[in-house]
C-alpha positions in Angstrom: 122.7 93.3 135.6 123.2 94.0 131.8 126.6 94.6 130.3 126.9 97.2 127.6 130.1 98.4 125.8 130.3 101.9 124.2 132.2 101.7 120.9 131.5 105.1 119.4 131.8 108.1 119.4 134.6 107.0 121.7 135.4 103.5 122.9 134.8 102.9 126.6 134.8 100.1 129.2 131.9 97.8 129.7 129.3 99.0 132.1 127.1 96.7 134.1 123.7 98.3 134.9 120.5 97.1 136.5 117.2 98.0 134.7 116.5 101.5 136.1 120.1 102.6 135.8 120.3 101.2 132.2 117.3 103.3 131.2 118.9 106.5 132.5 122.2 105.6 130.9 120.5 105.0 127.5 118.4 108.1 127.8 121.6 110.2 128.2 123.1 108.7 125.1 120.1 108.9 122.9 118.7 112.3 123.8 118.0 114.5 120.8 118.3 118.2 120.9 115.3 120.4 120.0 111.6 119.8 120.2 110.9 118.9 116.6 112.5 115.8 115.0 111.8 112.5 113.4 113.8 109.4 114.2 113.5 105.8 112.8 113.9 103.0 115.3 114.3 99.6 113.6 115.8 96.3 114.4 117.5 94.4 111.5 119.3 91.2 110.8 122.7 91.2 109.3 121.2 91.2 105.8 119.1 94.3 106.6 115.8 92.5 107.1 113.3 94.0 109.6 111.2 90.8 109.9 111.9 87.1 110.0 110.0 83.9 109.2 107.2 84.9 111.7 106.6 88.1 109.6 107.5 90.2 112.7 110.5 91.7 114.4 110.2 89.0 117.2 112.7 86.9 115.3 115.4 89.6 115.7 114.7 91.1 119.1 116.8 90.5 122.2 119.4 92.0 124.4 118.6 95.5 125.5 116.5 96.2 122.4 113.2 96.3 124.2 114.7 98.6 126.9 115.9 100.9 124.3 112.5 100.9 122.5 110.9 102.1 125.8 113.6 104.8 126.2 113.1 106.2 122.7 109.3 106.2 123.1 109.5 108.1 126.4 111.5 110.8 124.6 108.9 111.1 121.9 105.4 112.6 121.6 104.2 110.0 119.1 105.0 106.6 117.7 104.4 106.4 114.0 103.9 103.1 112.1 102.5 102.0 108.8 99.3 100.1 108.5 101.0 96.8 107.6 103.3 97.0 110.6 100.4 97.8 112.9 98.6 94.6 111.6 101.6 92.4 111.8 103.1 93.4 115.1 99.8 93.7 117.1 100.6 97.1 118.6 99.4 98.2 122.0 99.0 101.8 122.9 102.4 103.1 124.2 102.3 104.2 127.8 104.1 107.5 127.4 103.4 108.6 123.8 100.5 108.6 121.3 100.3 106.0 118.6 99.7 107.1 115.0 99.1 104.6 112.2 99.5 105.8 108.6 97.4 104.3 105.8 97.2 105.4 102.2 94.3 103.1 101.3 92.1 104.0 104.2 91.2 100.3 104.7 92.1 99.8 108.4 89.6 97.7 110.3 89.0 98.1 114.1 90.8 94.8 114.8 94.0 96.3 113.2 94.3 98.8 116.0 94.7 98.5 119.8 91.7 98.8 122.1 91.2 102.2 123.7 92.8 102.6 127.2 91.3 105.1 129.7 89.9 107.1 126.8 93.1 107.1 124.8 92.8 105.9 121.2 95.1 105.5 118.3 95.4 108.3 115.7 95.0 107.2 112.1 96.6 109.3 109.3 94.6 109.0 106.2 94.3 110.8 102.8 91.6 113.4 103.1 89.6 111.8 100.3 89.3 108.6 102.3 89.1 110.0 105.8 85.4 110.1 106.2 84.9 106.5 105.2 87.8 105.4 107.3 86.4 107.2 110.4 83.1 105.5 109.9 84.7 102.1 109.6 86.8 102.6 112.8 84.1 104.2 115.0 85.4 105.0 118.4 88.5 102.7 118.0 90.6 105.6 116.7 90.6 109.3 115.7 91.2 109.9 112.0 93.4 112.8 111.0 92.9 113.8 107.3 96.1 114.3 105.4 96.5 116.1 102.1 95.9 113.7 99.2 99.5 114.2 97.9 100.9 112.3 100.9 102.1 109.4 98.7 104.2 111.9 96.8 105.0 114.1 99.8 105.2 111.9 102.9 106.2 115.0 104.9 102.5 115.6 105.0 102.3 113.0 107.7 104.8 114.9 109.9 102.9 118.1 109.2 99.6 116.5 110.3 101.2 115.3 113.6 102.7 118.7 114.2 99.2 120.3 113.8 98.3 118.1 116.8 101.3 119.4 118.8 103.2 116.1 118.2 106.6 117.2 117.0 108.9 114.6 118.4 108.2 111.5 116.3 109.7 108.0 116.5 108.8 105.9 113.5 109.0 102.1 113.9 108.4 101.0 110.3 107.6 99.4 108.2 110.0 99.4 105.2 107.7 101.3 102.9 107.0 104.1 105.3 110.7 104.3 106.3 111.8 104.5 102.7 109.3 107.3 101.9 110.4 109.4 104.9 114.1 108.9 104.2 113.7 109.7 100.5 111.8 112.9 101.5 114.7 114.0 103.7 112.5 114.1 106.7 114.5 111.8 109.0 116.9 113.2 111.5 118.2 110.0 112.9 118.1 106.2 112.2 118.5 104.2 115.4 119.3 100.7 114.2 119.6 97.6 116.3 121.6 95.0 114.3 120.9 91.5 115.5 123.6 88.8 114.9 121.2 86.8 112.8 121.4 85.8 109.2 118.1 84.9 107.6 116.4 84.8 104.2 114.0 86.0 103.0 112.6 88.8 105.0 111.1 92.3 104.8 113.9 94.8 103.9 114.8 97.8 106.0 113.7 100.1 103.1 111.2 98.8 100.6 110.8 101.7 98.3 113.0 104.0 96.1 115.6 105.9 98.0 118.4 108.1 96.5 121.8 107.6 98.0 122.0 109.1 101.5 125.2 109.4 103.4 124.8 109.0 107.1 127.2 109.8 109.9 127.7 107.6 112.9 126.7 109.4 116.1 127.0 106.4 118.5 127.5 102.7 118.7 126.9 100.2 121.5 127.3 96.4 121.9 125.6 94.3 124.5 126.2 90.8 125.8 124.2 89.2 123.0 126.5 90.7 120.3 123.7 93.0 119.2 124.9 96.4 117.9 123.0 99.6 118.5 123.9 102.3 116.0 122.8 105.9 115.9 123.0 107.3 112.3 122.5 111.0 111.8 120.9 111.7 108.4 120.8 114.9 106.4 117.4 116.7 106.6 116.1 118.7 103.7 
């Protein structure tokens, strides 16, 4: 059994749930209305870092974090990550969603991506001017989706490219540069932030790019038996 305490939008008593029931309980609390949205799902330390000494989020993960990760993926069409995150975290193909990796430089190597599973491959979002070379380099390891070359100035082009594939429910899992670009563009509907009770320095920041001030509203907050906090922040979309 896992003990979870709801703190917001209204305080509630602790609930003790086994794994299947916990997934259903979390799904009810994290469900997003509509069929077109983008949410960020990131785990951070108390100082806002999204990676620790290992260079990955493994230093911060615990509690119900991995269960929540699976719940959010099952509600999405596609998991979007930056190229650096794909390399560092060693991604596997999600069971219930597509995996899309965004690269501006078009320098992904086959070993940066997960192996195909039952004919499923990763999608690679790449500026159109580099797409042909990137597709040649990756071969059958991925399918490359050309994105308009102004993607570095208009990261919403990534969302548009995924929508053209019918992938309109997007959960982005980092890294900090991609997260910052999407927030700055006003493309993010919700930030789902796991806050680990860990102080560490240095570490990759939650947002590693220029972002204007953005005021969020707290849509939900949970605490589990490891003192991790699970916040849902609604963000204004432009």
